[in-house]
LUMNUMI-786176 format. One record per atom (N, C-alpha, C, O): residue in three letters; x, y, z. Coordinates in pm, whole numbers, plus 50000, padded with zeros to 5 digits. Layout:
# residues N
alaXYZ...
This chain:
# residues 463
met894593964579088met893163960779054met892223956479169met892623948379252thr890903962079176thr890173961379276thr889243947379252thr888513946879153leu889293937979332leu888483925679328leu887113928079370leu886843934479472arg886253923079293arg884933923479326arg884153911979335arg884483902679261his883093910179416his882393897379414his881453895179282his880733904379244pro881493883679220pro880853884379081pro879443886779078pro878903888578969ser878653887079202ser877373890879216ser877133904479259ser876003909279267ala878423911879293ala878053925879324ala877543935579235ala877903934779118pro876753944779270pro876173955679146pro877413960279075pro878433963379137ser877303960778943ser878433967078879ser878203981478826ser879013986978753ala877283986078859ala876854002278791ala876264008378909ala875204014478894ala876874007379040ala876484015779148ala876514031179130ala877464036079070lys875544038779176lys875704051779170lys876764058279239lys876844054979357pro877694067579195pro878804073579276pro878554078779399pro879434079579484glu877374082779418glu876824090879556glu875644083679602glu874764078179536leu875804084979741leu874594079779808leu873764092079871leu874254100579945ser872424091379829ser871474102179895ser871394100080035ser871194088980084val871544111580107val871234110880263val870264121180302val870414126880410asp869164124480213asp868344134580232asp867414132480356asp867174142080429pro866904120180381pro865974117880494pro866494115880629pro865774115880729leu867894114080632leu868594109980761leu868654122980853leu869164133480812tyr868114121580976tyr868274131681066tyr868114144081021tyr867214146080939thr868884154181062thr868784168781022thr869964171080920thr870294182780899leu870574161680859leu871544164580761leu871044171480645leu870044166980589glu871674183180597glu871214191080489glu871444182480355glu872354174280339ser870454185780265ser870424178580136ser871834177280075ser872624186680079gly872164164080013gly873224162679966gly873764148779944gly872824140779956gly874834143179919gly875484130179903gly876664127879966gly877464135780016ile876674114479955ile878044108880024ile878644100979930ile878004092079874pro879914103079901pro880454095879797pro880764080479842pro881234078479954arg880544071679770arg880654058179772arg882184052679757arg882644044979842his882754055879674his884294050179647his885364060579663his886404059879598arg885104071079758arg886174079079787arg885784084679928arg884604084879964leu886834089180008leu886554096680130leu885834106680121leu886054114480029pro884744109480217pro884084122780210pro884934133580255pro885714132180350ala884794146280180ala885534156580226ala885584161080384ala886584165980436arg884484158880443arg884164162580594arg883614152680664arg883024143080613glu883784154580791glu883204145480890glu881694145980869glu881174154180793met881004136880937met879554135080965met879414131481088met880384126981149pro878014132781157pro877584128081279pro877834113481294pro877624106181197pro878294108081415pro878294093481416pro876934085981399pro876884074581354asp875854092781435asp874554086081422asp874274084681279asp873864073681241val874434093981196val874284094781066val875214082680971val874704075580884ala876534082581010ala877474071680965ala876854060580989ala876694052580897tyr876374057881115tyr875754044481168tyr874434040481065tyr874214030081003gln873734052081073gln872494048180999gln872574044680845gln871894036280785val873554052680794val873884048680639val874234034580612val873904027880515ile874954030980715ile875704015980715ile874694005880736ile874573996080663his873954008380839his872973999580905his871593997980796his870873987980787asp871504008280732asp870124005980637asp870743998180512asp870013989680460glu871964000280461glu872553991680352glu872773978580387glu872793970380295leu872993973880525leu872923961280564leu871833952880583leu871853940680599met870733961480578met869453954080571met869243945780454met868443936480460leu869943948380341leu869843939780229leu870403927180234leu870033918580154asp871483924280341asp871913910480348asp870713902580407asp869693907180458gly871063890080390gly870023878780434gly870123877780567gly871053882380632asn868993870680619asn869003870480776asn869633856780808asn869183845980770ala870773858680884ala871843848080907ala871093837280975ala871353825680942arg870263839381061arg869633828581118arg868793818181018arg868613806481051leu868333823180901leu867593815680816leu868553809780696leu868093804780594asn869973811180725asn870883806980640asn871423793680663asn872403793180738val870913781180606val871213769280636val872163765680540val872243753680513ala872953774180480ala874043770180385ala875303770280453ala876163761880424thr875523780580554thr876623780680642thr876753770580744thr875803765480803phe878133767580763phe878363760680905phe878793768981015phe879143764381124val878753783580980val879433793081066val878413796081179val877273798681139ser878603796081296ser877943801481420ser877103814181383ser877843823381350thr875763817381380thr875113826281382thr874443832481528thr873803842981536trp874693824781623trp873973830181756trp874873824481874trp875373813281876met875003835081981met875693833282093met874983841082208met874353851382183glu875083835982335glu874683843582446glu874903854682448glu875813859082377pro874063863882536pro874493877582547pro875853879782617pro876673888082578gln876043871082733gln877173873282816gln878393869682723gln879453875782740ala878293861082635ala879553857682533ala879853872282432ala880933877582405glu878743875382400glu878753889282307glu879353900882396glu880173908382345lys878983902482523lys879673911582624lys881243909182627lys882053918382617leu881553897182639leu883033893182651leu883773897982528leu884803904682528ile883093893682421ile883783896282281ile883913911982268ile884863916882206ala882793920982338ala882973934782309ala884053939482406ala884683949582375glu884303933782511glu885193936882612glu886753933782561glu887733939082611cys886803924482455cys888203921282419cys888583923082275cys889483916582223leu887943931182220leu887913933982071leu889163940782039leu889723939781930asp889653949182158asp890833958582157asp892183950582181asp893273956182173lys892033936482212lys893253930082276lys893853923582159lys893153917182081asn895273925182142asn895753917782024asn896543906782080asn897443907282163met895953895382012met896473880082064met898073879682074met898553873682169ile899013886381969ile900023884381956ile900963891082081ile902113887182104asp900363900882150asp900923908582269asp900713899082370asp899693901282435lys901423888282406lys901303880382516lys901803886982647lys901443884082761asp902643895782613asp903263902482750asp902393911482806asp902333912382928glu901533920082718glu900593929782758glu899123922982811glu898413927082902tyr898943912582732tyr897573906782763tyr897763891982815tyr897173882782758pro898623889682929pro899013875182964pro897853867083000pro897993854882987gln896763871283042gln895763863383065gln894883859382955gln894073850282973thr894973864982846thr894383861382730thr895123849582672thr894593839382628ala896523852182679ala897363840282613ala897293829082707ala897593817882667glu896893831382845glu896773817482939glu895363811582883glu895223799382876ile894493818982849ile893233813382806ile893213807082677ile892453797882648glu894053811982601glu894233805182466glu894923791282493glu894573780782440ser895983792682587ser896843779282624ser895893768482697ser896103756382688arg894843774182771arg893843764082830arg892963759782725arg892723747682721cys892473766582647cys891653759982539cys892473749882449cys891853739982410val893673751182414val894683740182340val894743729082422val894813717882371ala894733730982576ala895033717982646ala893393711882653ala893283699982624ile892483717382678ile891013713282667ile890983704682539ile890723692682550leu891213709882422leu890993702382294leu891943690382285leu891543679582240ser893093692282324ser894053681282334ser893603669382421ser893733657782380asn893073672382542asn892373662782630asn891153657082555asn890953644982548leu890293666882496leu889043661082427leu889393650982313leu888633641482291trp890513652882242trp890893646482149trp891953635982167trp892583630782075his892083633582296his892983620682351his894313622882304his894873613482247ala894963634782320ala896463634482292ala897043627582408ala896563627782522pro898303620382364pro898983611082457pro899493617782600pro899673610982701asp899713632382594asp900033640782695asp899573654082690asp900283663682660pro898023654682728pro897373667282711pro898283677782801pro898393688882747gly898853676482909gly899523685082962gly900533693082908gly900983703382959arg900913687082784arg902153693382724arg901553694382597arg902193690182500ala900193700182579ala899693700082446ala900373711182336ala900673722382378thr900543707982217thr901063714082108thr900223720382022thr899893713581925gly899753731982029gly898793737481923gly898703753681943gly899423760482016cys897663757781863cys897413770981862cys896083775981815cys895443768381742ser895543788181847ser894243793681794ser894823797081664ser896033798681645thr893803798181565thr893993805981423thr892843813981413thr891983814181501thr892763822081286thr891653828481247thr890433818681202thr889283822981191gly890763806381178gly889733796181133gly890303784281092gly891533783581095ser889613773981051ser890043761381035ser890933759780880ser891553749880842ser890783771180819ser891483771780685ser893043773580717ser893903767180656glu893303782380812glu894543788080850glu895173774080932glu896313769580917ala894313769681004ala894673757981084ala895063743981018ala895843735881067ala894403742680902ala894613730880818ala895943734280741ala896713724780722met896313746880692met897283750180640met898713745580713met899663739380665leu898463751180854leu899613748280953leu899853732380955leu900993727980955gly898783724480956gly899043711380977gly899543705480841gly900373696380843gly899053710680714gly899783705580610gly901323709780609gly902153701880566leu901663721180651leu902933724480645leu903863717380731leu905033715480698ala903313713280852ala904023703780932ala904223690980858ala905333685880858leu903283685880799leu903323673280739leu904543675280630leu905313665780622lys904753685180557lys905623688080441lys907113689080508lys908133684780454arg907073693680600arg908433696280669arg909003683780729arg910153679780714arg908063678280797arg908543663380856arg908943654480739arg909893646680755trp908313654880625trp908623645780530trp909873648880453trp910643640180411gln910073664380432gln911433666480382gln912543663780470gln913593659980418lys912473665180596lys913473662580691lys913763647480687lys914963644580693arg912973638480680arg913013624380664arg913743620580535arg914603611780538arg913443626580429arg913983625480301arg915363630480293arg916213624380229gly915633642280362gly917123647180371gly918013637280454gly919173634180429ala917323633480545ala918253623380641ala918533609380564ala919403601280595asp917783608380480asp917873594780422asp918753598180279asp919063588580207gly919113610480245gly919933613680114gly918903612979991gly919323610179878lys917743615180013lys916803613579884lys916323626479856lys916433635279941pro915663629079717pro915033640179692pro913863642979754pro913043634479789ala913763655979770ala912423660679843ala911743672779762ala911313682979816asp911703670279633asp911103682079550asp909723679579475asp909213686979391arg909233667579525arg907963663979454arg906943657579553arg906413646679532pro906703665279660pro905763662679779pro904273660879717pro903833668579632asn903543650179768asn902063650579719asn901413647679848asn901973641879941leu900113652379848leu899103649979947leu898003643179918leu897473647779817val897343632979970val896283624179922val895093629280017val895183631180138met893963630879935met892663633879996met891603630579889met891823628179770gly890233630879960gly889193631079864gly888843643179780gly889293654079817ile888193642579685ile887843653779597ile886893664079671ile886723675779634asn886253657579786asn885343665679852asn885923674779956asn885193679380044val887323677779949val887803687380060val887363701880028val886933706579922gln887593707780151gln887373720680143gln888483728880062gln889633724780049val888013740380011val888843746979911val890303751279976val891313753579909cys890243751780097cys891573759180173cys892573748080139cys893743751680135trp892313734580112trp893453723880079trp893913728279952trp895133729479945glu893223731079843glu893633734779716glu894523747079730glu895553747779663lys894173756579814lys895283768179841lys896473763879905lys897563768479870phe896313753480018phe897603749780065phe898473742279946phe899693744079949ala898023735579862ala898723729379769ala899243738179663ala900263735179599asn898583748479643asn899163757779540asn900143766979588asn901083770879519tyr899903771179727tyr900713780579794tyr902073774479823tyr903063781679822trp902143761579849trp903303755079909trp903893744679820trp904673736679870asp903623743979701asp903803736779586asp904003720079635asp905003712979641val902613717579664val902373702679684val901413695579595val900303700579584glu901673685079533glu900693680079442glu899573674179532glu899763667379632met898293678179475met897053671779530met896633661279459met896303662679342arg896613648979525arg896163636779490arg894713633979520arg894383628179624leu893863637879432leu892513636579476leu891803624279428leu892013619479317val890913618979518val890313605779505val888883610779458val888273617279542pro888263608879334pro887063613479285pro886103605279357pro886443595979430met884893608779335met883753601379399met883253591379309met883423592279188glu882673582279360glu882233570179250glu881003563879322glu880943559979439gly879863563779211gly878763558179264gly877923565079394gly877563576879397asp877733556679483asp877193561679608asp878293567779730asp878023573579835arg879703563679669arg880613568279775arg880813583379736arg880983586879619phe880793590479821phe880843607279820phe882023611879899phe882103623779929his882993602979938his884053607480008his885093598180014his884873587579956leu886333599780078leu887513591580067leu887273579280136leu886613578180239ser887933568680065ser887823554680139ser889003551180149ser889803556380072ala889513540180257ala890663535780274ala891393529980168ala892603532280162asp890753521580070asp891373514579966asp891823525179862asp892893524579800glu890743536479848glu891363544879731glu892543554779810glu893413559879739ala892543557079947ala893613566879977ala894843558879947ala895753564279883val894943545479991val896333538579985val896833537779853val897993540979829lys895933533179752lys896193534479618lys897123545079552lys897763543279448leu897123556979630leu897733569679576leu898783574079652leu899263585279637cys899203565479739cys900313567279826cys901633562879767cys901663552279705asp902703570079780asp904083564479750asp905013570279854asp904673574479964glu906293569979801glu907333575479907glu907333591079901glu907903597579989asn906743596479804asn906553611779795asn905333618079884asn905143630179898thr904623608979934thr903363613279997thr903533617680141thr903903609880228ile903253630580165ile903453637580306ile902413633880396ile902553636180516gly901363628280350gly900353626880444gly898813622480368gly898663622680246val897893618980452val896723617780403val895813626180469val895943626080592val894823634380417val893693642680488val892503634780494val891943631180390ala892043631680616ala890583624680626ala889673636480701ala890093643580792ile888473637080649ile887653645980675ile886633640980772ile886003630580754leu886493649380886leu885413642080989leu884223651880966leu883993659681058gly883493652480863gly882493657880817gly882413663880697gly882583676080702ser882213659180589ser882273664180467ser881193675680438ser880023674980475thr881743686080368thr880633696580361thr879853693480255thr878863700780249phe879943684080155phe879083681580079phe877753675180107phe876723677180044asp877923665880227asp876783659280267asp876603655380400asp875623649080439gly877783659980486gly877743658180633gly878183645880677gly877993642880795ser878773637580597ser879243622680656ser880713622880678ser881523629180611tyr880963614980784tyr882173611980836tyr883093604980732tyr882563596780657glu884423607580721glu885313597680635glu885743586980757glu885753589580878pro886083574880697pro886253565980789pro887833565280834pro888633556980792val888083574980923val889423577880972val890113565481016val891213562380970lys889473557981106lys890193544581147lys890493535081022lys891593529781008glu889683533680954glu889893523980835glu890913528180759glu891733520080715ile890993541880733ile892113549080669ile893463543980721ile894283537380656cys893563548280856cys894763545680942cys895103532580950cys896303529780946asp894143522380963asp894463508680983asp895193504180819asp896253498080808ala894403508580714ala895123505180580ala896393511280572ala897193504080512leu896873522280612leu898033529180615leu899163520680698leu900343519580663asp898563514680817asp899433506280908asp899813494980825asp901003491880836leu899143488380750leu899213475580658leu900263480080557leu901273473280537leu900013492580487leu900773497780373leu902233499680436leu903163499680355glu902493500880547glu903703504580619glu904393490680649glu905623489980640gln903703480380681gln904123467080710gln904463460480577gln905263451080575glu903973464480484glu904483457180352glu905293465280279glu905973459380196thr905423477980285thr906253486180209thr907323494180271thr908213498580199gly907313496680404gly908073506480480gly907553519680498gly907873525980599leu906703525180403leu906123538080376leu905413540680492leu904393534280516asp905943551280586asp905303557480698asp904353571280665asp904873582380657val903123569380650val902443581180577val901443584380712val900633576280758pro901653595780755pro900803602080875pro899543606080819pro899393607080697val898533608680908val897233613180875val896983624680944val897163624681066his896513636180877his895983648680942his894403647480936his893833642880837val893813651481036val892243650181049val891823667181013val892293677181066asp890983666380925asp890303679080911asp889093677880986asp888163671580936gly889003682381087gly887783681181189gly887203693981193gly886713697781299ala887173701981083ala886623715681107ala885203716381162ala884833726081229ser884353705481133ser882993705381204ser883033695781297ser882813698081416gly883363682681245gly883233670881328gly883913668781451gly883473661681542ala885173676381455ala885823675281594ala885193683281715ala885633684281830phe884213687781670phe883483696781782phe882023689781796phe881123694581864val881893676181711val880613671681727val880783656181773val880143652081870ala881503649181714ala881873634081733ala882303633081897ala881743624381964pro883183641181953pro883593636682100pro882303636382186pro882213629382287phe881363643882143phe880163646282246phe878883635982220phe878183631682311val878743633282093val877533624882054val878063610581987val877323600781977asp879313610781948asp879753596881909asp880963594481980asp881983593881912pro881033593082098pro882123590482188pro883023578482147pro884253578882139glu882203567282121glu882913557382074glu883593554281934glu884163543581907leu883473564081854leu884163565081734leu885543570481730leu885803581781769glu886413562381684glu887943563981697glu888243569481579glu888143562881476trp888693583781577trp888933593581485trp890243601381510trp891023604481420asp890423604281644asp891403612981684asp892733607781718asp893163598581648phe893563612781827phe894783608081860phe894723595081933phe895813591181977arg893773588281953arg893723574581991arg894283566681888arg894763555781920leu894313570381763leu894893563581663leu896283568881643leu896443580381602pro897263560981671pro898773564081647pro899273571881517pro900223579681519arg898563568881410arg898773575581280arg898333590481258arg898673597581162val897533593981362val896983609481351val898033615881409val898483614581522ala898443624481304ala899573634981348ala899083647381408ala899663653781496ser897933650181350ser897363664781384ser895993665781361ser895513656681293val895153675881406val893843676581398val893343693681385val893823702081461asn892633696181311asn892213711381276asn890763710981311asn890103700681294ala890263721881358ala888903722281386ala888473739481384ala889193748381430ser887143741481319ser886603754281344ser885963759381497ser884893754281530gly886463766981567gly885673769981682gly884503778681648gly883543779781724his884593785681518his883303791481470his882243785081402his881273790881353lys882463771381400lys881493762681346lys880813756181458lys880093763281528tyr880953741681492tyr880253736281593tyr880973739081730tyr880543735181839gly882123746381711gly882793752181849gly881723762181902gly881853765382020leu880743767281834leu879593775781867leu880043789681897leu879313796281971val881193795381849val881633808781844val881553816781711val881913811981604tyr881113827781725tyr881153837181611tyr882313837181512tyr883413832881547pro882073842281385pro883433838381294pro884693846381342pro884733858181376gly885683837781338gly886973844281368gly888183832981432gly889393835281437val887643823381468val888633811581541val888733798681500val887743791981472gly889873794481493gly890123778181430gly891083775181556gly891533783381635trp891283761481554trp892233755381630trp892903744781546trp892273738381462val894423742681574val895063730081542val896013725781644val896883732681697val895713712981665val896513705481776val897503694081693val897153688881588trp898563691781748trp899593682281703trp899763672281831trp899823675681949arg899813659681781arg900053648781884arg900793651381999arg900443650182116asp902063655881945asp903113659382067asp904003669081975asp903763672281859ala905183673482062ala906083683482017ala906803677881887ala907143685281795asp907003664481889asp907653659581756asp906873659981635asp907413657281528ala905613663281641ala904743663581516ala904933678081464ala904533681381353leu905463685381536leu905583700881491leu906893702681482leu907583702681583pro907523704781332pro909063707581338pro909463721281401pro908743731281389asp910603721181466asp911193733381530asp911143745081421asp910813756481454asp911453741881303asp911683752781204asp910623759581173asp910823769481103leu909133756181217leu908103763181165leu907763773181305leu906823781081299ile908453772481406ile908083780181527ile909133791581525ile910343789381529phe908513805581519phe909483815081519phe909263820981673phe908263820381745trp910633827381698trp910523834681837trp910883848381798trp911803852481728val909783855581869val909683868881809val909643877681938val908893875582033asn910703889581925asn910863898582046asn909733909581992asn909763915581884tyr908723910582097tyr907693918182048tyr907213926082181tyr906613920182271leu907513939682187leu907073949282303leu907823944682438leu907333947482547gly908983937582426gly909753935682520gly909873922082566gly910553919482665asp909233912782496asp909273897382559asp909433888382433asp908923890482322asn910153878982466asn910673869482348asn909623857082349asn909643848882441met908843856282256met907793845282247met907733837582128met908243842282026pro907083824282126pro906943816982026pro905793820181952pro904793824482009thr905853818281813thr904513819381746thr904473809781639thr905613809581592phe903753801781578phe903693793781462phe902343797081379phe902053790581278ala901673805881419ala900483808781318ala900633817181184ala901603824681181leu900083817081110leu900313825080991leu900043837081008leu900793845280955asn899003841481079asn898793856581102asn899583859981233asn900013852181317phe899663874881228phe900443879881338phe899573886081446phe899443880181553ser898893898981422ser898033905581503ser896743901581459ser896343900881343arg896013898481581arg894463894881546arg893853897081695arg894623896881791pro892653898881711pro891923899781821pro891873889381914pro891643878381864gly892023889882038gly891683879182127gly890063875482166gly889693865882233ala889333884782111ala887763883382144ala887283867382119ala886743860882208gln887523862982013gln886983850481985gln887513837582047gln886843827282054val888853839182096val889353827882174val888693830182317val888303820082376val888533841582373val887833843682496val886503837882488val885983832682587ala885893838482369ala884383834882356ala884523819182355ala883633812682410gln885493813382302gln885603798582297gln885793794182438gln885213783982477tyr886583801282523tyr886523796482644tyr885453798282747tyr885333791482849tyr884643808782706tyr883393809582769tyr882373798482734tyr881593793682816asn882463795282615asn881593784082584asn882193770582648asn881383762082685phe883463768282663phe884013756482725phe883613755082880phe883333744082926leu883603766982961leu883363769183089leu881623768083109leu881063760683190arg881083775883030arg879663777083026arg878813763983000arg877853760783071leu879253756982892leu878683745082877leu879223730282935leu878503720882969gly880613730682935gly881213717382983gly880943706082871gly880373708582765phe881393694182906phe881213682982829phe879703680482805phe879193678082695glu879043681282927glu877503677782898glu876833688882829glu875993685682746gly877063700682848gly876263710182773gly876313709582625gly875363710882548tyr877993706882585tyr878303705682454tyr877393692482384tyr876953692082269gly877283682482484gly876663670382409gly875133673382403gly874483668082312arg874543681082490arg873103684382482arg872853693182372arg871713692882326val873743701482318val873643711582208val873723703282063val872903703781971gln874833696282071gln874983688981964gln873873677181932gln873583673881817ala873363672182036ala872573660282012ala871273665481968ala870583659681885tyr870913677082029tyr869623685481982tyr869713688181829tyr868733686481756ala870963692581782ala871073697081644ala870833683481543ala870273684381433arg871303672081595arg871163662081527arg869923656781522arg869463652381417glu869193656881649glu867773654181665glu866863662481541glu866053656881467val867163674981541val866483685781447val866893679881297val866103677581205ala868133678181296ala868573673781125ala867953660981086ala867623659680969thr867733650181179thr867353639181131thr865693638581108thr865093631681025arg865143647581204arg863733648281213arg863383658181073arg862443655181000leu864053667481051leu863813676080931leu864133668780796leu863573671780691ser865033659480809ser865253652480679ser864323643480658ser863953641580542gly863823636980753gly862673625980735gly861343634180706gly860463628080646ser861113646880740ser860003653480719ser860153658680561ser859173660880490ile861283660080525ile861513663880347ile861393653880277ile860853655080167ala861913639980327ala861553627680245ala860293624480235ala859963618380133glu859373627280322glu857973624980312glu857303633080208glu856243629180158leu857833643280174leu857153654180098leu856873648579951leu855993653979884gly857573638179899gly857383629979778gly858383630779672gly858893620379629pro858783644279618pro859663645579523pro861233642379535pro861943639179440phe861673643779673phe862883643079704phe863553629679757phe862843621179811glu864723627979745glu865443615479793glu866573619479871glu867383627379823leu866723614479999leu867963617780067leu869103611980060leu869143599780079leu870303619280029leu871463613380034leu872133608080145leu872753597480150thr871893618980263thr872213616780411thr871233620980482thr870453629280436arg871093616080605arg870113619480693arg870503628880802arg869553633480867gly871683632580835gly871893641380929gly872373635081045gly872553641881146asp872653620881046asp872843612281163asp874463610481196asp874863601781274glu875283619081132glu876673621481166glu876823634381193glu876363637681302leu877413644181120leu877243659681132leu875713661481135leu875003654281066pro875233670681211pro873813675881169pro873633682981066pro873273694781071val873923675180938val873763680780808val873423671780733val873783660280755phe872613675280621phe872043665180532phe871863671380389phe871583683280374ala872033662780286ala871833666580146ala870723657680098ala870533646280142phe869933664079997phe868983655479946phe868723661779793phe869013673279761thr868193652979717thr868133655279550thr866663652779523thr865833648479603leu866453656479388leu864963653679335leu864993638279288leu866033632179267arg863803633079277arg863743618779230arg864063620879080arg863973631879026ser864483608679012ser864923608078874ser863803612278781ser864063617178672asp862513610278824asp861483611678730asp861043625378745asp860093629078675val861543632778820val861183647978832val862023656178711val863243657178713asp861373660678628asp862283668078507asp861683679678465asp862033684578358asn860693685678541asn860323697478492asn860623710478598asn860143721778590tyr861563705378696tyr862103716278780tyr863453710478844tyr863553698278861thr864463719078878thr865643713678936thr865583716779088thr864663722079149val866963711479143val867183718879294val867573732379274val867513739479375phe867933736979182phe868303750679178phe866993760479172phe867023771879218asp865883755179112asp864633760279115asp864103760379260asp863623770779305val864173748979335val863753748179457val864493757279549val863833763279635ser865793759179542ser866533768779610ser866163782779590ser866173790079689asn865803787879471asn865463799579436asn864173803579499asn864013814079560ala863183793579478ala861773793779549ala861853797579705ala861253807179753leu862643789279773leu862553791979910leu863573806079937leu863503811780046arg864353810179847arg864763823579892arg863723833979891arg863883844379956glu862693831879824glu861523841679823glu861003842379957glu860453852879992arg861093833280033arg860643834480184arg861763835380287arg861583833280406gly862983838880230gly864183842980321gly865173832780341gly866303834880386trp864733821980307trp865673807580344trp866833806480235trp866663806280113gln868083805780306gln869143803480202gln869543789880194gln870463786180267val869013782080118val869423766480094val870093763979981val869483762879875pro871373762779988pro872163759979870pro871853747079771pro871423736379813ala872043748979673ala871953739279564ala873213738579476ala873643748879426tyr873773727879456tyr875093726379393tyr875453713179318tyr875003702779367thr876133712379216thr876453700479153thr877793693579223thr878763700279260phe877713680979233phe878853673579310phe880043673579196phe879903676479077pro881093670179255pro882453670179176pro882553658679102pro881643650379098glu883783657379033glu884163644478966glu884003633279049glu884203634879169asn883633620779000asn882903618778885asn881533617278909asn881003608178845arg880803623878984arg879373626079001arg878793640078957arg877863644979020thr879323646378854thr878903656978837thr877553656878752thr877213666678685asp876893646478759asp875603644078709asp874653646778824asp873513650578799leu875103644778954leu874273647379068leu874113662879113leu875103670179117ala873203666079138ala872843679779181ala872033678579305ala871093670679301ala872253685079409ala871523684779538ala871353696679604ala871853706979559leu870523696579733leu870343706779819leu870913702479954leu871013690479978arg871293711680044arg872033708880156arg871373718180265arg870963729480242val871333711480390val870933718380514val871743716380614val871993705180657val872273728280666val873183726380804val872293731780913val871793743080912val872113721481019val871703726581139val872613728181261val873313719781317arg872383743281292arg873363746981398arg872563752081517arg871333752081520arg873423756981624arg872863759981737arg871943772081711arg872393781981653gly870683771481752gly869803783281712gly868743778981629gly867663784781627phe869033767981553phe868153764281453phe867293752881538phe867873742781579thr865913754981561thr865133746581629thr864213738681557thr864093740281435his863503729481624his862283722981562his861383732081504his860863729081396asp861093744081564asp860113752181515asp860473757681378asp859763757181278leu861743763081390leu862323767981239leu862373758081147leu862263761681030ala862533744381173ala862643734581095ala860993731681030ala860713728780913asp860273733081118asp858603730981069asp858293741880971asp857643740280868leu858863753881016leu858643765080907leu859343763780772leu858843768080668leu860533757780777leu861183753780645leu860423744580567leu860243746580447val859843731880642val859103722580558val857853727680508val857433724180398ala857133736880591ala855893743780543ala856163752980410ala855453753480310asp857343759880433asp857363769480307asp858013759880178asp857943764180063leu858513749280201leu858903741480118leu857663734580035leu857513734779913arg856853728680129arg855553723180086arg854583734579993arg853963731579891arg854613746780048arg853913757279991arg854583761079837arg853873765479747gln855613759379826gln856133761979695gln856133750779577gln856203752579455leu856033737279659leu856003725379550leu854853726379442leu855133723879325pro853673729779476pro852623729979385pro852873740279254pro852503737579140arg853483751279287arg853963759479158arg855043755579087arg855123758178967leu856053748179160leu857123742379097leu856583731379013leu857013730678898glu855743722979052glu855343711678971glu854463714978852glu854323707078758arg853803728078859arg853083732778736arg854093738378633arg853633741978525gln855523739478656gln856543744978572gln856433735378437gln856353723078446pro856433741778325pro856413731778207pro858053726978195pro858343715878151glu858913735178232glu860523730478211glu861343738278330glu860883747778393pro862423733578345pro863213739778441pro863473752978418pro863333757278303val863893761578520val864133775078490val865433778378546val865983788078494his865963773278626his867453775078700his868383762278658his867913751078644asp869603764978642asp870393754278657asp871683757678735asp871663766978816gly872753750678714gly873803753078789gly874543767278751gly875203773878831ala874313770778619ala874933782478555ala874053796278601ala874593807278610thr872833794278625thr871923805378619thr871403808278779thr870863818778814ala871673797378863ala871333799378988ala872193807879064ala873213812479012thr871853810679194thr872513818779289thr873693811379321thr873563799579354ala875123818179313ala876303812679326ala876443804979486ala875993810379588phe877053793179486phe877443788079609phe878403779279597phe878283769879518ala879613780979682ala880763773779671ala880973768479823ala880583774279924his881693755879817his881823750079945his882973755780031his883173751380145
């Protein structure tokens, strides 16, 4: 069965006309089967290039957390490394060394007890990294249960309902019960009290998110750890914490250095992050780091004889290009601590100023301001009933802006909001243009007699 995106055209013509391209004779190119003959490379390029013009402008996409801009020198390094297979550490030893340096840098940045003996690896993204962190939690719990002669067939993982979908996949793929804390009132993420309530002897860990995708807020990692410390004192239950720092792990160290969320907290066993989000790299790299070697069970490490060398691997993927890992190292060298701080502080400055400008327009109320992650969510005032946030999202799309509108999960399905992600490359100037376009669309929306779009008819969006 061929899987199709639900919004993909369902009745595309079977052939693509190429009459106007270069000197190609009149004819067509099949869309869903291999052409019978070769074609000039320039023609193949132009056919694909022209179709891709229908994609949105990535720089105007304020829905995505993923980096959409890198310096030309980084792009040059990426091009030079596209053919290097990360798994072949014997053939590409310096790429392997660069990966190790990145892990050590992150271990130091996140205050691992002994950064020189860092345990971690690169991945294709934070979803893979999160799954590795979850697997390590499960295996450690299983070993403890086995050593105590207790059953280990009903593991559960506690987290807020605002977690990214990768955690649902983890629970499904590896038979772990998800214990989700719903939203309540103005609490849009996990709290320490609610986390502890769901923990028992079968809890393999608690996932705390440093930067919720719904509103950009940090979950209170230290409060959660403190509450679990008290739980252990009272009951003997030792529940570790995994920090899903997909975005915040590349933000907080630079602009919130006093915030304790990482390995400074002894209960934090592992951290995952997206290099391709606020790590400022193009899509294709994530990271997971464990507190120490004891936090990563030996049975998750595979020793593989590949092309004449015996090497350890504990990522889910095997072959993958080393380009994004090299690009991550480029950013580390190029920016340093001060440079990352400047970039993330500027993003927060743009986000807070932009959120304030949107609040001043009149019909909107801020849920967050962008003063944690440079991300904020806003909704319509309760007395606005003739248009919806989904109408606002569609109106902005007419000008090329991709601003997602979505409904919050249980127990706040009554709340629908818009969200803006400010990334590197999104400037005060672009923010001003967004506000101007929003102001331009409001008179038309306010003249609407009733809403046009809701969650069912608007452009699809998923966290």
